[in-house]
N, CA, C and O atoms as a DFTB+ gen file, in Angstrom:
536 C
 N C O
     1  1      -3.938     -10.616     -12.908
     2  2      -4.564      -9.269     -12.801
     3  2      -3.532      -8.236     -13.317
     4  3      -2.358      -8.317     -12.957
     5  1      -3.936      -7.318     -14.112
     6  2      -3.073      -6.276     -14.637
     7  2      -2.807      -5.248     -13.583
     8  3      -3.528      -5.155     -12.590
     9  1      -1.746      -4.457     -13.803
    10  2      -1.386      -3.330     -12.892
    11  2      -2.509      -2.299     -12.942
    12  3      -2.853      -1.706     -11.919
    13  1      -3.059      -2.089     -14.076
    14  2      -4.088      -1.074     -14.166
    15  2      -5.414      -1.540     -13.418
    16  3      -6.147      -0.703     -12.890
    17  1      -5.691      -2.857     -13.390
    18  2      -6.823      -3.323     -12.640
    19  2      -6.617      -3.202     -11.163
    20  3      -7.518      -2.822     -10.416
    21  1      -5.388      -3.537     -10.738
    22  2      -5.098      -3.439      -9.329
    23  2      -5.146      -1.975      -8.919
    24  3      -5.659      -1.661      -7.845
    25  1      -4.631      -1.083      -9.734
    26  2      -4.691       0.354      -9.476
    27  2      -6.055       0.886      -9.265
    28  3      -6.305       1.779      -8.457
    29  1      -6.966       0.278     -10.056
    30  2      -8.402       0.741      -9.970
    31  2      -9.021       0.341      -8.587
    32  3      -9.843       1.076      -8.040
    33  1      -8.603      -0.850      -8.032
    34  2      -9.006      -1.178      -6.752
    35  2      -8.501      -0.198      -5.716
    36  3      -9.214       0.082      -4.753
    37  1      -7.289       0.339      -5.876
    38  2      -6.695       1.309      -4.988
    39  2      -7.529       2.616      -5.050
    40  3      -7.831       3.256      -4.043
    41  1      -7.876       2.961      -6.315
    42  2      -8.654       4.252      -6.506
    43  2      -9.960       4.175      -5.767
    44  3     -10.383       5.154      -5.152
    45  1     -10.609       3.032      -5.813
    46  2     -11.930       2.843      -5.112
    47  2     -11.693       2.869      -3.618
    48  3     -12.513       3.435      -2.893
    49  1     -10.624       2.292      -3.123
    50  2     -10.297       2.178      -1.664
    51  2     -10.058       3.638      -1.145
    52  3     -10.417       3.982      -0.019
    53  1      -9.448       4.455      -2.005
    54  2      -9.083       5.844      -1.681
    55  2     -10.401       6.631      -1.274
    56  3     -10.403       7.516      -0.419
    57  1     -11.417       6.253      -1.912
    58  2     -12.736       7.002      -1.674
    59  2     -13.222       6.814      -0.317
    60  3     -14.022       7.630       0.139
    61  1     -12.825       5.828       0.376
    62  2     -13.219       5.455       1.719
    63  2     -12.308       6.054       2.780
    64  3     -12.498       5.811       3.971
    65  1     -11.291       6.857       2.344
    66  2     -10.299       7.399       3.356
    67  2     -11.019       8.245       4.379
    68  3     -11.976       8.963       4.092
    69  1     -10.505       8.121       5.592
    70  2     -10.964       9.010       6.675
    71  2      -9.781       9.892       7.022
    72  3      -8.900       9.533       7.804
    73  1      -9.806      11.070       6.400
    74  2      -8.715      11.968       6.505
    75  2      -9.157      13.424       6.774
    76  3      -8.783      14.308       6.004
    77  1      -9.925      13.703       7.820
    78  2     -10.463      14.994       8.034
    79  2      -9.448      16.068       8.416
    80  3      -9.770      17.252       8.320
    81  1      -8.234      15.706       8.845
    82  2      -7.272      16.645       9.332
    83  2      -6.236      17.060       8.240
    84  3      -5.855      18.227       8.157
    85  1      -5.799      16.101       7.426
    86  2      -4.809      16.417       6.421
    87  2      -5.488      16.550       5.038
    88  3      -4.938      17.242       4.181
    89  1      -6.624      15.938       4.785
    90  2      -7.259      15.868       3.525
    91  2      -6.396      15.144       2.484
    92  3      -6.653      15.223       1.283
    93  1      -5.349      14.424       2.979
    94  2      -4.472      13.617       2.134
    95  2      -5.035      12.189       2.098
    96  3      -4.844      11.437       3.054
    97  1      -5.696      11.817       1.062
    98  2      -6.386      10.614       0.972
    99  2      -5.588       9.554       0.220
   100  3      -5.045       9.817      -0.853
   101  1      -5.524       8.349       0.795
   102  2      -4.673       7.321       0.183
   103  2      -5.500       5.981       0.147
   104  3      -6.183       5.627       1.108
   105  1      -5.406       5.305      -0.944
   106  2      -5.987       3.987      -1.145
   107  2      -4.914       3.008      -1.525
   108  3      -3.954       3.374      -2.204
   109  1      -5.051       1.778      -1.108
   110  2      -4.076       0.695      -1.447
   111  2      -4.832      -0.590      -1.767
   112  3      -5.888      -0.891      -1.209
   113  1      -4.242      -1.315      -2.679
   114  2      -4.810      -2.683      -3.056
   115  2      -3.682      -3.628      -3.111
   116  3      -2.749      -3.485      -3.902
   117  1      -3.775      -4.617      -2.247
   118  2      -2.715      -5.649      -2.037
   119  2      -3.205      -6.956      -2.709
   120  3      -4.293      -7.456      -2.424
   121  1      -2.328      -7.499      -3.637
   122  2      -2.630      -8.707      -4.316
   123  2      -1.974      -9.863      -3.681
   124  3      -0.749      -9.874      -3.558
   125  1      -2.715     -10.840      -3.269
   126  2      -2.136     -12.011      -2.619
   127  2      -1.659     -12.984      -3.784
   128  3      -2.080     -12.891      -4.937
   129  1      -0.774     -13.888      -3.371
   130  2      -0.306     -14.870      -4.309
   131  2      -1.384     -15.691      -4.973
   132  3      -1.243     -16.084      -6.131
   133  1      -2.488     -15.962      -4.236
   134  2      -3.576     -16.693      -4.796
   135  2      -4.612     -15.874      -5.604
   136  3      -5.632     -16.399      -6.049
   137  1      -4.301     -14.533      -5.781
   138  2      -5.141     -13.706      -6.616
   139  2      -6.245     -12.888      -5.932
   140  3      -7.014     -12.190      -6.593
   141  1      -6.308     -12.985      -4.620
   142  2      -7.291     -12.228      -3.863
   143  2      -6.745     -10.846      -3.654
   144  3      -5.539     -10.672      -3.481
   145  1      -7.636      -9.828      -3.668
   146  2      -7.232      -8.435      -3.465
   147  2      -7.721      -7.976      -2.150
   148  3      -8.892      -8.176      -1.826
   149  1      -6.875      -7.366      -1.371
   150  2      -7.269      -6.751      -0.059
   151  2      -6.970      -5.236      -0.175
   152  3      -5.875      -4.798      -0.527
   153  1      -8.060      -4.460       0.158
   154  2      -7.910      -3.059       0.017
   155  2      -7.752      -2.378       1.405
   156  3      -8.051      -2.982       2.435
   157  1      -7.301      -1.174       1.408
   158  2      -7.215      -0.331       2.598
   159  2      -7.179       1.058       2.256
   160  3      -6.778       1.441       1.157
   161  1      -7.611       1.882       3.219
   162  2      -7.493       3.337       3.116
   163  2      -6.836       3.843       4.351
   164  3      -6.770       3.142       5.360
   165  1      -6.308       5.146       4.288
   166  2      -5.736       5.756       5.456
   167  2      -6.898       6.115       6.438
   168  3      -8.009       6.458       6.031
   169  1      -6.578       6.018       7.704
   170  2      -7.560       6.328       8.694
   171  2      -6.890       7.237       9.743
   172  3      -6.089       6.771      10.554
   173  1      -7.208       8.463       9.718
   174  2      -6.627       9.480      10.630
   175  2      -7.250       9.456      12.004
   176  3      -8.341       8.929      12.223
   177  1      -6.493      10.064      12.941
   178  2      -6.987      10.236      14.303
   179  2      -6.591      11.590      14.799
   180  3      -5.529      12.083      14.418
   181  1      -7.395      12.228      15.638
   182  2      -7.150      13.605      16.076
   183  2      -5.774      13.609      16.921
   184  3      -5.101      14.634      17.022
   185  1      -5.434      12.469      17.478
   186  2      -4.152      12.420      18.201
   187  2      -2.953      12.160      17.301
   188  3      -1.821      12.099      17.781
   189  1      -3.182      12.011      16.039
   190  2      -2.111      11.861      14.925
   191  2      -1.375      10.510      15.084
   192  3      -1.351       9.761      14.107
   193  1      -0.803      10.155      16.177
   194  2      -0.021       8.979      16.305
   195  2      -0.853       7.666      15.983
   196  3      -0.330       6.764      15.330
   197  1      -2.075       7.576      16.421
   198  2      -2.852       6.338      16.053
   199  2      -3.274       6.179      14.596
   200  3      -3.834       5.160      14.195
   201  1      -2.980       7.241      13.806
   202  2      -3.301       7.208      12.391
   203  2      -2.745       5.969      11.732
   204  3      -1.629       5.588      12.086
   205  1      -3.417       5.294      10.798
   206  2      -2.945       4.169      10.117
   207  2      -2.925       4.427       8.603
   208  3      -3.866       5.005       8.060
   209  1      -1.891       4.013       7.948
   210  2      -1.779       4.251       6.494
   211  2      -2.656       3.217       5.715
   212  3      -3.048       2.176       6.242
   213  1      -2.914       3.542       4.533
   214  2      -3.658       2.649       3.660
   215  2      -2.963       1.247       3.390
   216  3      -3.582       0.183       3.369
   217  1      -1.645       1.377       3.193
   218  2      -0.947       0.123       2.943
   219  2      -0.989      -0.833       4.070
   220  3      -1.256      -2.020       3.882
   221  1      -0.717      -0.314       5.301
   222  2      -0.863      -1.176       6.503
   223  2      -2.230      -1.629       6.764
   224  3      -2.395      -2.754       7.234
   225  1      -3.269      -0.836       6.497
   226  2      -4.648      -1.296       6.602
   227  2      -4.862      -2.540       5.728
   228  3      -5.420      -3.543       6.173
   229  1      -4.406      -2.447       4.483
   230  2      -4.623      -3.587       3.536
   231  2      -3.810      -4.823       4.020
   232  3      -4.340      -5.934       4.039
   233  1      -2.535      -4.631       4.406
   234  2      -1.743      -5.792       4.861
   235  2      -2.344      -6.394       6.083
   236  3      -2.479      -7.616       6.144
   237  1      -2.736      -5.571       7.119
   238  2      -3.258      -6.185       8.341
   239  2      -4.588      -6.878       8.076
   240  3      -4.882      -7.892       8.710
   241  1      -5.370      -6.382       7.194
   242  2      -6.659      -7.056       6.880
   243  2      -6.320      -8.465       6.239
   244  3      -6.952      -9.465       6.583
   245  1      -5.296      -8.516       5.290
   246  2      -4.978      -9.748       4.656
   247  2      -4.379     -10.759       5.632
   248  3      -4.760     -11.930       5.642
   249  1      -3.415     -10.279       6.470
   250  2      -2.808     -11.135       7.420
   251  2      -3.789     -11.665       8.431
   252  3      -3.704     -12.830       8.819
   253  1      -4.748     -10.817       8.880
   254  2      -5.709     -11.241       9.835
   255  2      -6.628     -12.299       9.306
   256  3      -7.274     -12.999      10.085
   257  1      -6.709     -12.440       7.978
   258  2      -7.534     -13.437       7.286
   259  2      -6.677     -14.634       6.843
   260  3      -7.162     -15.498       6.113
   261  1      -5.461     -14.690       7.261
   262  2      -4.609     -15.854       7.031
   263  2      -3.629     -15.727       5.874
   264  3      -2.810     -16.630       5.704
   265  1      -3.654     -14.711       5.097
   266  2      -2.796     -14.553       3.968
   267  2      -1.366     -14.204       4.425
   268  3      -1.207     -13.441       5.378
   269  1      -0.350     -14.729       3.786
   270  2       1.063     -14.468       4.118
   271  2       1.953     -14.238       2.949
   272  3       3.114     -13.856       3.102
   273  1       1.430     -14.463       1.793
   274  2       2.191     -14.351       0.550
   275  2       1.580     -13.320      -0.436
   276  3       0.393     -13.437      -0.741
   277  1       2.287     -12.380      -0.915
   278  2       1.755     -11.324      -1.736
   279  2       2.697     -11.015      -2.942
   280  3       3.915     -11.181      -2.867
   281  1       2.085     -10.573      -4.018
   282  2       2.853     -10.318      -5.224
   283  2       2.943      -8.872      -5.612
   284  3       3.881      -8.495      -6.314
   285  1       1.993      -8.020      -5.180
   286  2       1.998      -6.626      -5.576
   287  2       1.088      -5.845      -4.722
   288  3       0.199      -6.391      -4.070
   289  1       1.312      -4.483      -4.717
   290  2       0.451      -3.531      -4.020
   291  2       0.342      -2.278      -4.981
   292  3       1.327      -1.793      -5.538
   293  1      -0.860      -1.832      -5.114
   294  2      -1.063      -0.522      -5.848
   295  2      -1.422       0.541      -4.832
   296  3      -2.223       0.307      -3.926
   297  1      -0.832       1.696      -4.987
   298  2      -1.067       2.789      -4.025
   299  2      -1.374       4.053      -4.796
   300  3      -0.658       4.434      -5.721
   301  1      -2.474       4.702      -4.386
   302  2      -2.945       5.942      -4.978
   303  2      -3.151       6.951      -3.832
   304  3      -3.815       6.598      -2.858
   305  1      -2.607       8.222      -3.895
   306  2      -2.808       9.187      -2.874
   307  2      -2.626      10.543      -3.304
   308  3      -2.072      10.807      -4.371
   309  1      -3.096      11.469      -2.469
   310  2      -2.935      12.868      -2.741
   311  2      -4.059      13.672      -1.979
   312  3      -5.019      13.125      -1.435
   313  1      -3.839      15.005      -1.999
   314  2      -4.759      15.902      -1.302
   315  2      -5.975      16.095      -2.151
   316  3      -5.908      16.169      -3.378
   317  1      -7.103      16.177      -1.462
   318  2      -8.380      16.495      -2.204
   319  2      -8.949      15.328      -2.991
   320  3      -8.630      14.168      -2.732
   321  1      -9.787      15.652      -3.943
   322  2     -10.495      14.630      -4.729
   323  2      -9.678      13.876      -5.737
   324  3      -9.863      12.672      -5.912
   325  1      -8.780      14.559      -6.403
   326  2      -7.951      13.913      -7.453
   327  2      -6.668      13.416      -6.829
   328  3      -6.110      14.124      -5.991
   329  1      -6.154      12.229      -7.183
   330  2      -4.905      11.722      -6.647
   331  2      -3.790      12.415      -7.346
   332  3      -3.909      12.888      -8.476
   333  1      -2.611      12.463      -6.578
   334  2      -1.386      13.017      -7.109
   335  2      -0.811      12.076      -8.159
   336  3      -1.226      10.919      -8.232
   337  1       0.115      12.531      -8.960
   338  2       0.719      11.693      -9.920
   339  2       1.583      10.550      -9.351
   340  3       1.883       9.574     -10.039
   341  1       1.990      10.711      -8.016
   342  2       2.863       9.752      -7.484
   343  2       2.756       9.750      -5.979
   344  3       2.882      10.823      -5.388
   345  1       2.534       8.627      -5.304
   346  2       2.507       8.588      -3.826
   347  2       3.161       7.287      -3.362
   348  3       2.572       6.213      -3.480
   349  1       4.337       7.385      -2.854
   350  2       5.118       6.227      -2.443
   351  2       4.793       5.905      -0.949
   352  3       4.376       6.790      -0.202
   353  1       4.984       4.660      -0.541
   354  2       4.668       4.228       0.852
   355  2       5.717       4.941       1.794
   356  3       6.860       5.194       1.414
   357  1       5.267       5.226       2.979
   358  2       6.156       5.801       3.987
   359  2       7.125       4.719       4.530
   360  3       6.988       3.539       4.207
   361  1       8.087       5.135       5.344
   362  2       9.022       4.223       5.863
   363  2       8.488       3.140       6.728
   364  3       8.967       2.007       6.689
   365  1       7.456       3.483       7.545
   366  2       6.863       2.408       8.411
   367  2       6.153       1.403       7.483
   368  3       6.267       0.198       7.708
   369  1       5.452       1.841       6.487
   370  2       4.786       0.830       5.620
   371  2       5.805       0.031       4.816
   372  3       5.559      -1.143       4.538
   373  1       6.901       0.595       4.443
   374  2       7.972      -0.160       3.764
   375  2       8.470      -1.259       4.659
   376  3       8.703      -2.376       4.196
   377  1       8.648      -0.957       5.999
   378  2       9.136      -1.958       6.905
   379  2       8.101      -3.076       7.123
   380  3       8.471      -4.246       7.227
   381  1       6.838      -2.731       7.190
   382  2       5.732      -3.751       7.305
   383  2       5.740      -4.567       6.064
   384  3       5.548      -5.780       6.154
   385  1       5.946      -4.007       4.923
   386  2       5.936      -4.800       3.672
   387  2       7.140      -5.747       3.692
   388  3       7.062      -6.874       3.206
   389  1       8.250      -5.275       4.260
   390  2       9.484      -6.089       4.317
   391  2       9.203      -7.415       5.085
   392  3       9.877      -8.411       4.822
   393  1       8.272      -7.449       5.983
   394  2       7.989      -8.655       6.730
   395  2       7.357      -9.769       5.891
   396  3       7.537     -10.963       6.134
   397  1       6.575      -9.284       4.847
   398  2       5.780     -10.244       4.019
   399  2       6.137     -10.341       2.604
   400  3       5.644     -11.234       1.915
   401  1       7.011      -9.432       2.085
   402  2       7.278      -9.397       0.651
   403  2       8.768      -9.588       0.327
   404  3       9.636      -9.165       1.091
   405  1       9.049     -10.229      -0.811
   406  2      10.382     -10.473      -1.174
   407  2      10.838      -9.406      -2.200
   408  3      10.030      -8.567      -2.601
   409  1      12.087      -9.425      -2.617
   410  2      12.603      -8.361      -3.453
   411  2      11.921      -8.131      -4.788
   412  3      11.984      -7.035      -5.347
   413  1      11.267      -9.169      -5.300
   414  2      10.575      -8.957      -6.631
   415  2       9.132      -8.604      -6.472
   416  3       8.427      -8.501      -7.476
   417  1       8.639      -8.408      -5.250
   418  2       7.353      -7.910      -5.040
   419  2       7.141      -6.587      -5.793
   420  3       8.044      -5.750      -5.782
   421  1       6.001      -6.360      -6.440
   422  2       5.830      -5.159      -7.252
   423  2       5.092      -4.134      -6.513
   424  3       4.145      -4.457      -5.795
   425  1       5.494      -2.831      -6.654
   426  2       4.747      -1.583      -6.181
   427  2       4.328      -0.924      -7.424
   428  3       5.122      -0.603      -8.309
   429  1       2.992      -0.720      -7.471
   430  2       2.345      -0.081      -8.628
   431  2       1.885       1.283      -8.124
   432  3       0.917       1.353      -7.367
   433  1       2.544       2.362      -8.518
   434  2       2.349       3.681      -8.017
   435  2       1.926       4.580      -9.133
   436  3       2.187       4.297     -10.302
   437  1       1.234       5.732      -8.765
   438  2       0.823       6.724      -9.708
   439  2      -0.630       6.807      -9.727
   440  3      -1.275       6.877      -8.680
   441  1      -1.228       6.803     -11.010
   442  2      -2.642       6.913     -11.228
   443  2      -2.943       5.890     -12.326
   444  3      -2.003       5.448     -12.986
   445  1      -4.192       5.489     -12.561
   446  2      -4.538       4.631     -13.655
   447  2      -4.022       5.099     -15.015
   448  3      -3.744       4.274     -15.886
   449  1      -3.893       6.382     -15.203
   450  2      -3.418       6.934     -16.462
   451  2      -1.907       7.021     -16.570
   452  3      -1.365       7.125     -17.670
   453  1      -1.218       6.978     -15.420
   454  2       0.282       7.154     -15.370
   455  2       0.866       6.191     -14.287
   456  3       1.187       6.593     -13.169
   457  1       0.978       4.914     -14.685
   458  2       1.455       3.973     -13.732
   459  2       2.944       3.812     -13.748
   460  3       3.543       3.754     -14.822
   461  1       3.567       3.736     -12.591
   462  2       5.039       3.566     -12.466
   463  2       5.192       2.257     -11.565
   464  3       4.563       2.160     -10.512
   465  1       5.982       1.334     -11.980
   466  2       6.104       0.072     -11.261
   467  2       7.538      -0.083     -10.794
   468  3       8.480       0.138     -11.554
   469  1       7.697      -0.472      -9.510
   470  2       9.008      -0.716      -8.904
   471  2       8.996      -2.073      -8.198
   472  3       7.937      -2.566      -7.810
   473  1      10.154      -2.661      -8.036
   474  2      10.295      -3.833      -7.176
   475  2      10.473      -3.340      -5.773
   476  3      10.858      -2.194      -5.537
   477  1      10.168      -4.278      -4.780
   478  2      10.439      -3.921      -3.442
   479  2      11.912      -3.625      -3.151
   480  3      12.232      -2.723      -2.378
   481  1      12.785      -4.384      -3.769
   482  2      14.236      -4.153      -3.619
   483  2      14.649      -2.761      -4.012
   484  3      15.567      -2.197      -3.416
   485  1      13.977      -2.178      -5.025
   486  2      14.231      -0.817      -5.458
   487  2      13.872       0.237      -4.490
   488  3      14.552       1.252      -4.340
   489  1      12.734      -0.036      -3.802
   490  2      12.295       1.021      -2.879
   491  2      12.848       0.886      -1.436
   492  3      12.810       1.847      -0.667
   493  1      13.359      -0.305      -1.081
   494  2      13.884      -0.492       0.235
   495  2      15.075      -1.430       0.138
   496  3      14.979      -2.593       0.529
   497  1      16.251      -0.916      -0.403
   498  2      17.437      -1.686      -0.448
   499  2      17.954      -1.869       0.973
   500  3      17.684      -1.042       1.844
   501  1      18.670      -2.911       1.205
   502  2      19.229      -3.195       2.552
   503  2      18.225      -3.181       3.659
   504  3      18.481      -2.649       4.739
   505  1      17.040      -3.784       3.391
   506  2      15.994      -3.796       4.370
   507  2      16.397      -4.679       5.576
   508  3      17.251      -5.562       5.485
   509  1      15.711      -4.376       6.731
   510  2      15.881      -5.143       7.960
   511  2      14.823      -6.216       7.945
   512  3      13.649      -5.878       7.794
   513  1      15.137      -7.438       8.084
   514  2      14.092      -8.432       8.113
   515  2      14.378      -9.618       9.065
   516  3      15.211      -9.510       9.966
   517  1      13.699     -10.711       8.859
   518  2      13.828     -11.857       9.762
   519  2      15.234     -12.430       9.781
   520  3      15.706     -12.891      10.820
   521  1      15.875     -12.405       8.691
   522  2      17.282     -12.931       8.624
   523  2      18.250     -12.138       9.520
   524  3      19.278     -12.658       9.955
   525  1      17.905     -10.898       9.779
   526  2      18.760     -10.111      10.614
   527  2      18.650     -10.430      12.142
   528  3      19.426      -9.944      12.965
   529  1      17.683     -11.237      12.445
   530  2      17.468     -11.547      13.878
   531  2      18.164     -12.867      14.342
   532  3      18.033     -13.305      15.485
   533  1      18.907     -13.462      13.378
   534  2      19.622     -14.714      13.718
   535  2      20.971     -14.455      14.278
   536  3      21.691     -15.396      14.611
């Protein structure tokens, strides 16, 4: 699957965002090692703390269905109808990604017209993971 195709899944997921408080809508598309795509959108809550990001929604969906190995995630976000040029994952999402992704896992950010790709090692150097618990 190309980065542009994965990004298009994220664009479609963003349309399902439940963000009545911030109007900041995010969609994510997570690509498993076997080629299956899991999508997620952000889901806000009036109490704010229970809000869940699009990236974690996609990861939790995949893991709950037995997936444990991933190669890439596309993320699209921004206020209103049109996505911003760039929307990076928050710190909590980066830590959740660290649980399941290695350093060469790809993050596909931006918009279908302006894609920027990073490795996981680039966006979270010196991450805390399983090896730190030994």
